C-alpha positions as CSV (number, residue, x, y, z in Angstrom):
1,M,98.0,66.2,107.9
2,G,100.9,64.5,111.0
3,G,104.1,65.7,109.8
4,T,103.1,68.3,108.3
5,K,105.6,71.3,109.0
6,V,104.0,75.2,109.3
7,A,105.7,78.3,110.6
8,I,103.2,80.2,111.9
9,I,104.2,84.1,112.3
10,G,103.2,85.9,115.1
11,A,103.0,84.5,119.2
12,G,100.5,86.3,120.1
13,V,97.6,84.5,121.4
14,T,95.7,83.6,117.9
15,G,99.5,82.2,117.0
16,L,99.9,80.5,120.2
17,T,95.9,78.6,120.2
18,V,97.1,77.6,116.6
19,A,100.3,76.5,117.7
20,R,99.0,73.8,120.1
21,K,96.2,72.4,117.8
22,L,98.4,72.0,115.5
23,V,101.0,70.3,117.4
24,E,98.0,68.1,118.5
25,A,96.7,66.9,115.5
26,G,101.0,65.9,114.8
27,C,102.0,68.6,112.7
28,E,105.8,70.4,113.1
29,V,105.5,73.6,114.2
30,V,107.7,76.7,114.7
31,V,106.4,79.9,115.5
32,H,108.5,83.4,115.3
33,E,107.8,85.9,117.0
34,A,109.4,89.9,115.9
35,G,108.8,91.1,119.6
36,P,108.8,89.6,122.9
37,I,105.1,86.9,123.3
38,G,102.1,87.7,124.0
39,G,101.7,90.6,120.6
40,L,99.4,93.6,121.3
41,A,99.2,91.6,125.3
42,A,102.7,91.6,126.1
43,G,104.0,93.4,128.6
44,F,107.5,94.1,130.3
45,E,108.8,92.8,133.8
46,F,107.8,95.6,136.5
47,P,110.9,97.3,137.4
48,G,112.5,96.0,141.0
49,I,109.6,92.9,141.2
50,P,110.9,90.0,139.0
51,G,107.8,87.8,138.0
52,T,105.5,90.6,137.9
53,Y,104.2,92.0,134.5
54,L,102.7,95.2,133.6
55,E,101.5,95.3,129.5
56,K,102.6,97.6,127.4
57,F,98.8,98.5,126.4
58,Y,96.6,98.2,128.6
59,H,94.9,94.9,129.5
60,H,91.6,93.5,131.2
61,V,88.5,90.9,130.7
62,F,85.1,91.0,130.9
63,R,82.6,88.4,132.7
64,S,82.3,87.2,128.9
65,D,85.7,86.1,128.2
66,R,85.3,82.4,128.9
67,L,88.4,81.3,126.8
68,V,90.5,83.5,128.6
69,V,89.4,82.7,132.1
70,R,89.7,78.6,130.9
71,L,93.1,79.2,129.7
72,I,94.1,80.9,133.1
73,E,93.1,78.0,135.4
74,E,94.2,75.8,133.2
75,F,97.5,76.9,133.8
76,G,97.5,76.9,137.1
77,L,96.7,80.3,137.5
78,G,92.6,80.8,138.9
79,P,93.5,82.3,141.9
80,D,95.3,85.1,140.9
81,L,92.1,86.0,138.6
82,V,90.6,89.0,140.6
83,W,87.4,90.3,139.4
84,R,86.7,93.9,140.7
85,Q,83.5,97.1,139.7
86,S,85.2,99.6,137.7
87,R,84.8,103.3,137.6
88,T,84.3,104.5,134.7
89,G,83.7,108.5,133.7
90,V,84.5,110.6,130.3
91,F,86.0,114.5,130.1
92,G,83.8,117.3,128.9
93,R,82.9,120.8,129.0
94,G,86.3,120.7,131.7
95,R,84.9,118.4,133.8
96,L,84.3,114.8,134.6
97,W,81.1,113.1,134.5
98,S,81.0,109.4,135.7
99,L,79.7,107.2,133.0
100,E,78.8,103.6,134.9
101,G,75.0,103.5,134.4
102,P,71.5,104.5,133.0
103,L,71.0,107.5,136.1
104,D,75.4,108.5,134.7
105,L,73.8,109.0,131.9
106,L,70.7,111.0,132.4
107,R,73.4,113.5,134.3
108,C,76.0,113.7,131.4
109,Q,76.1,116.9,130.1
110,P,78.1,116.7,126.5
111,V,75.2,113.8,125.6
112,G,72.7,117.2,125.3
113,N,69.8,117.5,127.0
114,V,67.3,115.7,129.0
115,L,65.8,114.3,126.5
116,D,68.8,114.1,123.9
117,R,70.1,111.9,127.3
118,L,67.0,109.8,127.5
119,K,66.6,108.7,124.0
120,M,70.8,108.1,124.6
121,G,69.8,105.2,126.5
122,L,67.0,104.2,124.4
123,S,69.4,103.4,121.3
124,L,71.8,102.1,123.2
125,R,69.3,99.3,124.8
126,V,69.1,98.7,121.0
127,F,72.6,97.4,121.4
128,Q,72.0,95.1,124.9
129,Q,68.9,93.8,122.8
130,T,69.9,92.6,119.8
131,E,71.7,89.6,118.8
132,D,71.6,89.6,115.1
133,W,74.4,92.4,114.8
134,E,74.6,92.2,110.6
135,P,72.5,94.5,109.5
136,L,74.4,96.8,111.5
137,D,77.5,96.1,109.4
138,A,75.7,98.5,106.5
139,I,74.9,101.6,108.5
140,T,77.6,104.2,110.2
141,C,77.1,105.1,113.3
142,E,75.7,108.3,112.5
143,E,72.5,106.6,110.6
144,F,72.5,105.0,113.9
145,F,71.9,106.9,115.9
146,R,70.2,110.1,113.5
147,A,67.2,106.8,112.8
148,R,66.5,107.5,116.7
149,G,66.2,111.1,116.6
150,C,69.0,110.7,119.0
151,L,71.5,112.3,116.5
152,A,72.5,115.5,119.2
153,G,73.8,112.6,121.9
154,Y,75.5,111.4,118.9
155,R,77.2,114.4,118.3
156,G,78.4,115.1,121.7
157,L,79.5,112.0,122.6
158,W,80.2,109.1,119.8
159,E,81.4,111.1,117.3
160,P,84.4,112.4,119.4
161,L,85.1,109.2,120.9
162,L,85.1,107.4,117.3
163,K,87.1,110.5,115.7
164,A,89.7,108.7,118.9
165,K,89.5,105.7,117.5
166,F,90.0,106.5,114.0
167,G,90.5,110.0,112.9
168,E,88.7,111.2,109.6
169,A,87.9,107.2,109.2
170,Y,84.7,107.9,111.7
171,R,82.6,109.0,109.3
172,D,82.5,105.2,108.1
173,I,82.6,103.2,110.9
174,P,79.4,100.7,111.2
175,A,77.0,100.6,113.8
176,A,78.1,97.3,113.9
177,F,81.7,97.9,115.6
178,L,79.3,99.6,118.7
179,W,77.3,96.7,118.9
180,G,80.6,94.6,119.1
181,R,81.6,96.8,123.1
182,I,77.6,97.6,124.2
183,Y,76.4,93.9,123.5
184,P,79.3,92.2,125.3
185,R,79.7,94.7,128.4
186,S,76.3,94.8,129.1
187,R,76.4,90.9,129.9
188,S,80.1,91.4,132.4
189,R,77.7,93.6,135.2
190,E,77.6,92.6,138.7
191,K,74.4,94.4,140.6
192,G,74.2,97.0,137.4
193,K,77.9,97.6,137.6
194,E,80.5,96.3,135.4
195,S,82.5,93.5,136.5
196,L,86.3,93.1,135.2
197,G,89.0,90.7,135.5
198,Y,92.8,91.1,135.6
199,L,95.4,88.1,136.3
200,L,97.9,89.8,139.2
201,G,101.0,89.9,138.0
202,G,99.9,90.0,134.4
203,F,98.8,88.8,131.4
204,P,102.0,87.7,130.0
205,R,102.1,85.5,132.7
206,M,99.4,83.5,130.8
207,T,100.9,84.6,127.6
208,I,104.6,83.2,128.7
209,A,103.1,79.7,130.0
210,M,101.0,78.8,126.4
211,A,104.4,79.1,125.0
212,K,106.3,76.3,127.3
213,A,103.5,74.3,126.8
214,V,103.6,74.4,122.9
215,E,108.1,74.3,123.4
216,Q,106.9,71.0,125.9
217,R,104.5,69.6,123.1
218,G,107.2,69.4,120.8
219,A,107.2,73.1,118.3
220,R,109.4,75.8,118.7
221,V,108.9,79.3,119.6
222,E,111.6,81.6,118.1
223,V,111.2,84.9,120.0
224,G,112.9,88.3,118.4
225,S,112.8,86.6,115.2
226,R,111.8,88.7,111.9
227,V,110.3,87.5,109.2
228,T,111.9,88.9,106.2
229,R,110.5,87.0,102.7
230,I,108.8,83.9,102.2
231,E,109.3,82.5,99.2
232,R,107.1,80.2,97.5
233,L,108.6,76.9,96.1
234,G,106.1,75.1,94.9
235,P,102.8,73.4,95.1
236,G,103.1,73.3,98.8
237,R,106.3,74.6,99.6
238,F,107.9,77.8,101.3
239,R,111.4,79.1,101.9
240,V,111.2,81.9,105.7
241,R,113.9,83.8,105.7
242,A,113.8,85.0,109.8
243,T,116.5,86.5,111.7
244,A,116.2,83.3,113.6
245,G,117.5,81.1,110.6
246,E,116.6,80.2,106.9
247,E,113.9,77.5,106.5
248,T,111.6,75.2,104.3
249,F,107.6,74.5,105.0
250,D,104.9,73.1,103.9
251,R,102.3,75.7,105.2
252,I,102.3,79.3,106.5
253,V,99.5,80.5,109.2
254,W,100.1,85.0,108.6
255,T,98.2,86.4,112.1
256,G,100.1,90.0,111.1
257,Q,98.4,92.2,108.6
258,P,97.8,90.9,105.8
259,S,98.8,93.7,103.4
260,E,102.4,92.6,105.2
261,L,102.3,89.2,103.9
262,G,101.7,90.9,100.5
263,R,104.8,92.5,101.2
264,L,106.8,89.9,102.3
265,L,105.9,87.2,99.5
266,E,107.2,86.4,97.1
267,P,107.2,85.7,93.6
268,A,104.2,89.0,94.3
269,E,100.5,87.8,94.5
270,P,98.7,90.7,93.1
271,S,94.7,89.4,93.6
272,L,96.5,88.6,97.5
273,D,97.4,92.5,97.7
274,E,94.1,94.0,96.3
275,K,92.4,92.0,98.5
276,A,94.3,93.3,101.6
277,G,95.0,96.5,100.3
278,P,91.7,97.8,101.7
279,I,92.1,96.3,105.5
280,R,93.9,99.4,107.4
281,Y,95.1,99.9,110.0
282,I,95.3,102.5,112.8
283,A,98.1,102.8,115.3
284,A,98.5,103.7,119.0
285,C,101.1,105.4,121.1
286,C,100.6,104.2,124.4
287,L,102.2,106.3,127.8
288,V,102.9,104.6,131.2
289,L,103.1,106.4,134.2
290,L,104.8,105.2,137.5
291,L,103.1,106.9,140.2
292,N,103.9,107.5,144.0
293,R,100.3,109.0,144.7
294,R,97.1,107.7,142.6
295,L,95.3,110.6,139.7
296,G,92.0,110.3,140.6
297,D,88.8,107.9,140.9
298,Y,88.3,106.4,138.0
299,Y,89.9,103.2,136.5
300,W,88.7,104.3,132.6
301,I,88.5,108.1,131.2
302,N,87.9,108.9,127.9
303,N,87.8,112.1,126.4
304,L,85.6,114.1,124.8
305,D,87.4,117.5,124.2
306,P,89.0,118.3,121.1
307,E,91.5,120.6,123.2
308,I,92.9,117.6,125.2
309,T,96.1,116.2,123.4
310,F,95.4,112.5,124.9
311,G,92.3,110.0,124.1
312,G,92.2,108.0,127.4
313,V,93.6,107.7,130.8
314,I,93.3,103.8,132.1
315,E,93.9,104.2,136.1
316,H,95.1,100.4,136.4
317,T,96.0,100.5,140.0
318,N,92.3,102.2,140.5
319,L,91.3,98.6,139.4
320,V,93.9,95.8,140.4
321,G,95.5,98.0,144.1
322,T,98.8,99.1,144.3
323,G,100.4,96.0,146.4
324,I,101.5,94.1,143.5
325,Y,103.6,97.0,142.2
326,G,105.0,97.8,145.4
327,G,103.1,100.7,146.5
328,L,103.2,102.7,143.2
329,H,100.4,103.6,140.6
330,V,100.1,102.4,137.1
331,A,98.4,105.2,134.5
332,Y,97.8,104.5,130.8
333,V,97.9,107.8,128.7
334,I,96.5,106.3,125.3
335,N,96.3,107.9,121.9
336,Y,95.0,106.1,118.4
337,L,96.5,107.9,115.5
338,N,97.2,107.1,111.7
339,P,100.4,105.0,111.5
340,Q,101.9,108.1,109.6
341,H,100.6,110.6,112.8
342,P,104.1,113.0,113.9
343,Q,103.8,111.9,117.2
344,M,104.4,108.0,116.7
345,K,108.1,109.6,116.2
346,L,108.5,111.2,119.5
347,D,110.0,110.3,122.5
348,V,109.0,109.7,125.9
349,E,109.4,112.9,126.9
350,E,108.4,114.5,124.5
351,V,105.5,113.2,124.6
352,F,105.0,113.4,128.4
353,R,105.4,117.2,128.1
354,L,102.8,117.1,125.0
355,H,100.2,115.7,127.4
356,L,101.7,116.9,130.3
357,P,98.7,120.2,130.1
358,S,96.0,117.7,129.1
359,L,96.5,116.1,132.4
360,R,96.4,119.1,134.4
361,K,93.0,120.1,132.6
362,L,92.0,116.1,134.2
363,Y,93.6,116.8,137.4
364,A,93.5,119.7,138.6
365,D,96.3,118.5,140.9
366,F,98.3,116.7,138.9
367,D,102.3,117.7,138.9
368,P,105.8,116.1,137.8
369,S,107.2,115.4,140.6
370,I,104.6,112.5,141.2
371,V,105.9,110.5,138.2
372,E,108.2,107.5,139.7
373,R,109.3,105.9,136.2
374,K,108.2,106.8,132.7
375,F,107.6,104.4,129.2
376,L,106.6,104.6,126.5
377,F,105.3,101.8,123.9
378,K,103.8,102.3,120.3
379,S,101.9,100.3,117.5
380,P,101.4,100.5,114.1
381,A,98.6,98.1,113.7
382,A,96.8,98.4,116.7
383,S,93.3,97.7,114.7
384,P,92.4,97.2,111.9
385,V,90.1,100.2,110.7
386,Y,85.9,98.5,110.4
387,D,84.4,100.7,107.7
388,R,80.7,100.2,106.9
389,G,80.0,97.3,104.7
390,Y,83.4,95.1,106.5
391,L,81.8,91.9,106.8
392,K,82.0,91.3,102.5
393,R,85.8,92.3,103.4
394,L,86.6,89.9,106.5
395,P,89.3,88.4,105.0
396,P,88.9,84.0,105.6
397,F,90.7,81.7,106.9
398,V,91.7,80.1,103.7
399,G,91.1,81.7,100.2
400,W,93.6,84.0,99.8
401,S,96.5,82.8,99.1
402,D,97.0,79.2,98.5
403,G,98.8,76.8,101.2
404,I,98.7,80.0,104.0
405,G,96.5,80.9,106.1
406,L,94.6,84.0,107.6
407,L,94.2,84.5,111.2
408,G,93.9,87.6,114.1
409,M,92.3,90.8,114.5
410,P,90.8,91.5,111.1
411,Q,88.2,88.5,111.9
412,V,87.5,89.4,115.1
413,Y,85.3,91.9,114.4
414,P,82.4,93.2,114.5
415,M,83.5,92.6,118.9
416,D,85.9,93.8,120.4
417,R,89.9,93.2,119.4
418,N,90.5,91.7,123.0
419,M,92.0,88.2,124.0
420,N,89.6,86.3,124.3
421,H,88.1,87.4,120.9
422,C,91.9,86.6,118.9
423,I,91.4,83.1,120.4
424,H,88.1,82.3,119.6
425,V,89.5,83.2,115.7
426,A,92.3,80.6,115.9
427,E,89.8,77.7,117.7
428,E,86.9,78.7,114.8
429,A,89.8,77.2,112.6
430,E,89.7,73.9,111.1
431,I,92.6,72.7,110.7
432,D,92.1,70.6,107.6
433,Q,91.0,73.7,106.1
434,L,94.7,75.3,107.5
435,L,96.8,72.4,105.6
436,K,94.4,72.6,102.7
């Protein structure tokens, strides 16, 4: 084990966690990251405030995210982890509806009539009280709610949300997906309200500290190094070609899309392509607005109206305040899209113009003059599409390709693909397995 040379592709929290484990086991480790440190949790330095970062894609943690909290405390950042109660709502039938607890659900007319809302509340309690989620992998969300006489409520609430997240694939999303979002969140509440955490100064402070820690232990982290080819030279021998250079390794740990690995690997391995091919991904297009005043009262708004051009608005500073951003307000306007969707080719001004009429519907007094700065970030692989029966296709840590370990978001299922669960995947992987 000691002296084994390992290339890790990806410096998100999964890649950095496994890098740490391998270095501690005596391996020689090189991490290649095409973008900035952090993967989907990466950020950018807030304009004019050195050392303060803002995530490219919105992030927070739950009370149940103990692995993230442990890391933050380990790196001495614990005093900057703040916990706040959040306000959540939905936009439907031309207005905003609070959706923070059972009473709000009973008042939320888009869900259906009063009986529909009662049935929805009872159905959601099934997710909150169920520990064994695996049977839910075999049934779709629609089938779950239909079996409980709650189809109208599903049509009013969950169907539009699933469409916003997965597009036409929404029909085949398993009930296990909703369990993975509702069950953990039910354990992140205080006095009946959701309690969310944020690391002041941005979660990139944590991922940058992780990268520095593994470098101090002897690893190399090559930022801005895109891997362009992985050649299998023989049993337990690989040549990795990347923009940072060319190097040989004994083992590979891949943390990106499994299908992308198949594209880069030579000679080609049809069995890998056959297994990885059915794991599809959804893209994200995220418009970040810096504003001179707040938009509204909610932290998180999901959209139910098919006429609205985005899936939701996350007003970040309604959770963390404006003090760390020089008094500016921060809002994320998010879309999940097919990777080939035309919106993925638009620039920041085009996306803003596309969303402007919808922003005015959500916020009647919205005026472009309140926008101080705009940023646009896109990811062609923001989340796997977890469809029915996905559990049977979930990639093993090893076994799909000799000498190559697979770790990443496809294995987070059915939990939310957040930082905590990505760390959990890396911690679950046995070093002996990865180095076989």
